[in-house]
C-alpha positions as CSV (number, residue, x, y, z in Angstrom):
1,M,3.5,0.7,-26.0
2,A,5.0,-0.8,-22.9
3,T,4.9,-4.4,-22.1
4,M,5.4,-5.4,-18.1
5,T,8.4,-7.9,-17.6
6,E,7.5,-8.3,-14.2
7,Q,5.8,-11.9,-13.6
8,M,3.1,-12.0,-10.9
9,Q,2.5,-15.6,-9.4
10,L,-1.1,-17.2,-7.6
11,K,0.0,-17.4,-4.1
12,G,-3.6,-18.8,-3.0
13,T,-7.1,-18.7,-3.0
14,L,-9.5,-17.4,-0.4
15,K,-12.7,-18.7,-1.0
16,G,-16.2,-17.5,1.0
17,H,-18.6,-15.3,-0.7
18,S,-21.2,-16.8,-2.7
19,G,-21.7,-14.0,-5.6
20,W,-19.1,-12.0,-7.6
21,V,-16.3,-10.1,-5.5
22,T,-16.9,-6.4,-6.3
23,Q,-13.7,-4.9,-4.4
24,I,-11.0,-5.7,-2.2
25,A,-9.1,-3.8,0.4
26,T,-6.0,-3.8,2.3
27,N,-3.7,-1.3,4.8
28,A,0.0,-1.6,4.4
29,R,-0.2,-1.1,8.6
30,Y,-1.8,-4.7,8.4
31,P,-0.4,-7.1,5.9
32,N,-2.1,-9.8,7.4
33,M,-5.8,-8.4,6.8
34,I,-7.5,-8.3,3.7
35,I,-11.6,-6.8,3.0
36,S,-13.8,-8.2,0.3
37,S,-17.1,-6.9,-0.8
38,S,-19.5,-8.8,-2.9
39,R,-22.6,-9.4,-4.5
40,D,-23.9,-11.6,-2.3
41,K,-24.7,-8.4,0.1
42,T,-21.8,-9.1,2.9
43,I,-18.3,-8.0,3.5
44,I,-16.0,-10.6,4.5
45,V,-12.9,-9.7,6.8
46,W,-10.3,-12.3,6.1
47,K,-7.2,-13.3,8.2
48,L,-3.9,-14.1,6.0
49,D,-1.5,-16.5,7.8
50,S,1.5,-14.7,9.3
51,D,3.9,-17.0,9.2
52,D,3.2,-17.2,5.0
53,L,3.9,-13.6,4.9
54,S,7.4,-13.7,5.2
55,T,7.5,-16.9,2.7
56,G,10.0,-16.8,-0.4
57,Y,8.9,-16.9,-3.9
58,G,6.4,-20.2,-5.2
59,A,4.8,-20.7,-1.4
60,Q,1.8,-20.6,-1.2
61,L,-0.5,-18.5,1.0
62,G,-3.2,-19.0,3.3
63,G,-6.0,-17.7,5.6
64,K,-9.3,-17.6,6.7
65,A,-12.5,-15.6,6.7
66,E,-12.5,-13.9,10.3
67,R,-15.7,-12.1,10.2
68,A,-19.0,-11.6,7.7
69,L,-20.3,-8.1,8.1
70,R,-24.0,-8.2,7.4
71,G,-26.4,-5.4,7.0
72,H,-26.7,-4.2,3.2
73,G,-30.0,-5.3,1.5
74,H,-28.3,-5.4,-2.0
75,F,-25.1,-5.9,-3.6
76,V,-22.3,-4.5,-2.3
77,S,-20.6,-2.4,-4.7
78,D,-17.6,-1.0,-2.9
79,V,-15.2,-1.4,0.5
80,V,-12.4,0.6,2.1
81,M,-10.6,0.4,5.2
82,S,-9.6,3.5,7.4
83,S,-5.8,4.1,7.7
84,D,-6.0,3.2,11.2
85,G,-7.4,-0.4,10.4
86,Q,-10.4,0.1,12.7
87,F,-13.0,0.5,10.6
88,A,-14.8,-0.3,7.2
89,L,-16.8,2.0,4.8
90,S,-18.8,0.1,2.5
91,G,-21.8,1.5,-0.2
92,S,-24.2,-0.4,-1.4
93,W,-27.3,-0.6,-4.2
94,D,-29.5,-0.6,-1.2
95,K,-28.2,3.5,-1.8
96,T,-27.0,3.6,1.7
97,L,-23.1,3.7,3.0
98,R,-22.0,1.6,6.1
99,L,-19.5,2.4,8.7
100,W,-18.4,-0.9,10.3
101,D,-16.5,-1.2,13.7
102,L,-14.0,-4.1,13.3
103,S,-13.2,-4.9,16.4
104,T,-17.2,-6.0,16.7
105,G,-18.1,-6.7,13.0
106,V,-21.1,-4.3,14.2
107,T,-22.3,-1.2,11.8
108,S,-21.4,1.9,13.7
109,R,-23.2,4.2,11.4
110,Q,-25.5,4.1,8.5
111,F,-25.4,6.8,5.9
112,V,-29.0,7.9,4.1
113,S,-29.0,10.2,1.4
114,H,-28.7,8.8,-2.0
115,T,-31.5,8.6,-4.4
116,R,-30.0,5.3,-6.1
117,D,-27.4,2.9,-5.9
118,V,-23.9,3.8,-4.1
119,L,-20.8,3.0,-6.5
120,S,-17.9,4.2,-4.7
121,V,-16.9,5.4,-1.4
122,A,-13.7,6.8,0.2
123,F,-12.1,8.1,3.6
124,S,-9.9,11.2,3.3
125,A,-6.4,10.7,5.0
126,D,-7.4,11.8,8.6
127,N,-10.3,9.2,8.4
128,R,-12.4,12.4,9.2
129,Q,-14.6,13.0,6.4
130,I,-15.7,10.6,4.1
131,V,-17.0,10.9,0.0
132,S,-19.7,8.7,-1.9
133,G,-20.6,8.7,-5.6
134,S,-23.6,7.4,-6.7
135,R,-25.8,6.5,-9.8
136,D,-27.8,9.3,-9.1
137,K,-25.2,11.3,-10.5
138,S,-24.2,13.3,-7.2
139,I,-20.9,13.5,-5.0
140,K,-21.5,13.5,-1.1
141,L,-19.2,14.9,1.7
142,W,-20.1,13.3,4.9
143,N,-18.5,13.2,8.3
144,T,-18.1,10.1,10.5
145,L,-21.2,10.7,12.5
146,A,-23.3,9.8,8.9
147,Q,-24.2,13.8,8.4
148,C,-24.4,14.6,4.9
149,K,-22.2,17.8,5.0
150,Y,-22.4,18.8,1.2
151,T,-23.9,17.2,-2.3
152,V,-22.4,18.5,-5.0
153,N,-24.8,19.1,-8.0
154,E,-23.3,22.2,-9.8
155,D,-21.1,21.0,-12.4
156,C,-21.1,17.8,-11.4
157,H,-21.2,14.5,-13.9
158,T,-23.9,14.0,-16.2
159,D,-23.8,10.3,-16.0
160,W,-23.3,7.8,-13.3
161,V,-20.7,8.5,-10.8
162,S,-18.3,5.5,-10.6
163,N,-15.3,6.4,-8.4
164,V,-14.2,9.1,-6.0
165,R,-11.1,9.3,-4.3
166,F,-9.6,12.0,-1.6
167,S,-6.1,13.1,-2.5
168,P,-3.5,11.9,0.3
169,S,-1.6,15.1,0.3
170,S,-2.6,17.9,2.9
171,S,-1.1,20.1,0.7
172,N,-3.4,19.6,-2.1
173,P,-6.7,18.9,-0.7
174,V,-8.7,17.5,-3.7
175,I,-11.3,15.1,-4.5
176,V,-11.1,13.3,-8.2
177,S,-14.3,12.0,-9.0
178,A,-14.8,9.6,-12.3
179,G,-17.8,9.1,-14.4
180,W,-19.8,7.2,-17.0
181,D,-19.7,10.7,-19.2
182,K,-15.9,10.2,-20.0
183,L,-15.0,12.7,-17.6
184,V,-12.5,12.7,-14.5
185,K,-13.2,15.9,-12.4
186,V,-11.1,17.3,-9.8
187,W,-12.7,19.0,-6.8
188,N,-11.5,21.8,-4.3
189,L,-12.0,20.1,-0.8
190,A,-12.8,23.4,1.1
191,N,-15.4,24.4,-1.0
192,C,-16.4,21.5,-3.0
193,K,-16.1,23.5,-6.3
194,L,-14.8,21.9,-9.4
195,K,-11.2,22.6,-10.1
196,T,-11.0,21.0,-13.3
197,N,-12.5,18.6,-15.8
198,H,-10.1,16.1,-17.7
199,I,-11.1,14.9,-21.1
200,G,-9.3,12.1,-23.0
201,H,-11.7,8.8,-22.3
202,T,-14.1,7.9,-25.3
203,G,-15.8,5.7,-23.0
204,Y,-17.4,5.4,-19.6
205,I,-14.5,5.5,-16.8
206,N,-14.6,2.7,-14.0
207,T,-11.8,3.8,-11.5
208,V,-9.6,6.7,-10.6
209,T,-6.8,6.6,-8.1
210,V,-4.2,9.7,-7.0
211,S,-0.8,9.5,-6.3
212,P,0.9,10.1,-2.8
213,D,1.6,13.6,-3.3
214,G,-1.4,14.5,-4.6
215,S,0.0,15.7,-7.8
216,L,-1.4,13.0,-10.5
217,C,-4.5,11.1,-11.1
218,A,-4.7,7.8,-13.4
219,S,-8.0,6.9,-14.4
220,G,-9.2,3.7,-16.1
221,G,-12.5,2.9,-18.8
222,K,-13.3,1.1,-21.7
223,V,-12.6,2.3,-25.2
224,F,-15.0,1.6,-27.8
225,D,-13.7,1.9,-31.4
226,S,-12.9,-1.4,-33.7
227,A,-12.9,-3.4,-30.5
228,I,-13.6,-3.1,-26.7
229,K,-10.2,-2.4,-25.1
230,N,-9.2,-1.2,-21.4
231,I,-7.5,2.3,-21.4
232,T,-5.6,3.9,-18.5
233,L,-5.0,7.7,-19.0
234,L,-2.5,9.9,-16.3
235,F,-3.6,13.5,-15.5
236,G,-2.4,16.2,-13.5
237,T,-4.5,17.5,-10.6
238,T,-3.3,21.0,-10.6
239,A,-3.7,21.5,-14.2
240,V,-5.8,20.3,-17.3
241,R,-2.8,18.6,-18.6
242,K,-2.4,14.6,-20.0
243,F,0.4,12.7,-19.3
244,L,0.1,9.0,-20.4
245,S,-2.2,6.7,-22.3
246,T,-2.0,3.5,-22.3
247,E,-4.4,0.7,-23.8
248,S,-4.8,-3.2,-23.8
């Protein structure tokens, strides 16, 4: 089993939430901004001290809460940032998604259609489409006007949809989803039809991500055997093939 040789060092701590932090979002174009979501029903936009970003090993990183985004009526389960850094998108146990204008901290759109908690949200690479996954076992495709354009029901997950992501590559336009039914599914973005099922997990799956070129997806979940362990699997998005499995 491969071991990690790179060491990570704590650079600083940002404090402001009064409940569990459920997700953090960053943007490479805005390295001094971090967005976090929490079970305290809020989203916080953090501003890192720019002088600290270029300091060397061992230096401490500082920052402050620039703005709190309020509006959800229950836990905020997920948050992502648009590629241009202008908007944040959140999903909540209140069954809704919200699109936030980061310059004002105001909700631009509220997305209503799911019948149970929203667990995961994502922007497409061009920020023109939005996908969400829910405990209602459905995947929904939206435009940025909060109109639900398609609900995936056929061949969908048989348990909670825990994570959804777009492929960043325009040459391989797919959505990848993960569920508590132990499956990773790859969907054709053009018609929302299932392309492939990826089987390999023996426990529920918490997260999935897609490589920059769209050719690979990695999923993370739990293994339930003699002990509870984490497992990461690597799949191809264009064929039913498993490339790598790691446990910890």
